[in-house]
C-alpha positions as CSV (number, residue, x, y, z in Angstrom):
1,M,192.5,-31.9,2.8
2,C,191.6,-33.3,-0.6
3,E,190.6,-31.0,-3.3
4,W,187.4,-31.7,-5.1
5,D,188.0,-33.8,-8.1
6,G,184.9,-34.7,-10.2
7,T,186.0,-38.3,-10.8
8,R,187.2,-38.9,-7.3
9,G,184.2,-37.2,-5.7
10,Y,182.0,-39.4,-7.8
11,Q,183.9,-42.5,-6.6
12,L,183.6,-41.4,-3.0
13,N,179.9,-40.7,-3.3
14,E,179.5,-44.2,-4.8
15,K,181.4,-45.8,-1.9
16,V,179.3,-43.8,0.6
17,D,176.1,-45.0,-1.1
18,Q,177.3,-48.6,-0.9
19,I,178.1,-48.3,2.8
20,V,174.8,-46.6,3.5
21,G,172.9,-49.2,1.5
22,A,174.6,-52.1,3.3
23,A,173.8,-50.5,6.7
24,E,170.2,-50.0,5.7
25,A,170.0,-53.6,4.6
26,G,171.4,-54.7,7.9
27,F,168.9,-52.6,9.8
28,V,166.1,-54.0,7.7
29,R,167.3,-57.6,8.4
30,A,167.6,-56.8,12.2
31,R,164.1,-55.3,12.2
32,E,162.7,-58.3,10.5
33,F,164.5,-60.7,12.9
34,M,163.2,-58.7,15.9
35,G,159.7,-58.8,14.4
36,K,159.9,-62.6,14.2
37,V,161.1,-62.9,17.8
38,L,158.3,-60.6,19.0
39,E,155.7,-62.5,17.1
40,L,157.0,-65.8,18.6
41,L,156.8,-64.3,22.1
42,R,153.3,-63.1,21.4
43,R,152.2,-66.6,20.3
44,T,154.0,-68.3,23.2
45,P,152.1,-67.8,26.5
46,V,154.2,-66.1,29.2
47,W,153.7,-68.9,31.6
48,T,155.4,-71.3,29.2
49,T,158.5,-69.1,28.9
50,L,158.5,-68.6,32.6
51,L,158.2,-72.4,33.2
52,L,161.2,-73.0,30.8
53,V,163.3,-70.4,32.6
54,V,162.5,-71.9,36.1
55,A,163.1,-75.4,34.9
56,A,166.5,-74.4,33.5
57,G,167.4,-72.7,36.7
58,L,166.4,-75.7,38.8
59,G,168.3,-78.0,36.6
60,F,171.4,-75.8,36.9
61,A,171.0,-75.6,40.7
62,A,170.5,-79.4,41.0
63,G,173.5,-80.2,38.7
64,S,175.7,-77.8,40.6
65,W,174.7,-79.2,44.0
66,S,175.2,-82.8,42.9
67,N,178.6,-81.9,41.4
68,L,179.8,-80.0,44.5
69,C,178.5,-82.6,47.0
70,A,179.3,-85.8,45.1
71,D,181.7,-87.0,47.8
72,C,180.1,-85.3,50.9
73,P,178.9,-87.5,53.7
74,S,175.2,-87.8,54.5
75,I,173.6,-86.2,57.5
76,A,173.2,-89.6,59.1
77,Q,176.9,-90.4,58.6
78,I,177.9,-87.0,60.2
79,R,175.7,-87.6,63.3
80,T,177.0,-91.1,63.9
81,W,180.6,-90.4,63.2
82,E,183.1,-91.8,65.6
83,P,186.8,-91.1,65.2
84,Q,189.2,-94.0,64.7
85,Q,191.1,-95.0,67.7
86,T,194.0,-97.2,68.5
87,S,193.7,-100.5,70.3
88,K,195.2,-100.2,73.8
89,V,197.2,-103.1,75.1
90,L,197.0,-103.3,78.9
91,S,198.8,-105.5,81.4
92,H,197.1,-107.8,83.9
93,D,197.1,-105.0,86.5
94,G,195.7,-102.4,84.1
95,Q,198.9,-100.6,83.1
96,L,199.2,-99.4,79.4
97,L,201.7,-101.5,77.6
98,G,201.2,-100.0,74.1
99,E,198.8,-98.8,71.4
100,L,198.1,-100.5,68.1
101,G,196.7,-98.6,65.2
102,I,197.2,-95.9,62.6
103,E,195.7,-92.9,64.4
104,R,196.4,-92.2,68.1
105,R,193.3,-90.6,69.4
106,T,191.6,-90.6,72.7
107,P,188.2,-88.8,72.9
108,V,188.1,-86.3,75.7
109,S,185.1,-84.1,76.8
110,I,185.7,-80.4,76.4
111,L,184.5,-80.0,80.0
112,T,187.4,-82.1,81.3
113,L,190.1,-79.9,79.7
114,P,192.0,-77.5,81.8
115,E,190.9,-73.8,81.5
116,H,194.1,-72.7,79.8
117,V,193.6,-75.1,76.8
118,P,190.5,-73.4,75.2
119,Q,192.1,-70.0,76.0
120,A,195.2,-71.1,74.1
121,F,193.1,-71.9,71.0
122,I,191.4,-68.5,71.2
123,A,194.8,-66.8,71.6
124,D,196.2,-68.6,68.6
125,A,193.2,-67.6,66.5
126,N,193.5,-64.0,67.6
127,A,197.1,-64.0,66.7
128,V,196.3,-65.2,63.2
129,F,193.6,-62.7,62.6
130,T,195.4,-59.7,64.2
131,G,197.8,-59.6,61.2
132,F,195.1,-60.1,58.7
133,E,194.1,-57.0,56.6
134,W,190.3,-56.8,56.0
């Protein structure tokens, strides 16, 4: 603890007065600023402020959507999609001689698959999720 010293006590009181004065000045400035903000809000109709907030939200949503889906296909492209297939070369009697192309796909209806094929996919998915901790 410090002992009371007339000179030092006076200097400490002076510092405290400076700090309190600076804090009071800051509070006065903050009060004046808030008063100006409130006055501006009173003059601006509520619907204008609401309109600006809604417009900003819609602009943000539209910008985000266009940025995320810039390279997404359209609905029409999805509905008319056909996978690329190879060209099949057949002999004169209908035997397959070879396939030409990059991707080797042959579309098959899911109804024509043997019963164990869909069950194998389900079993594989179950095996993946069995070890997963929720």
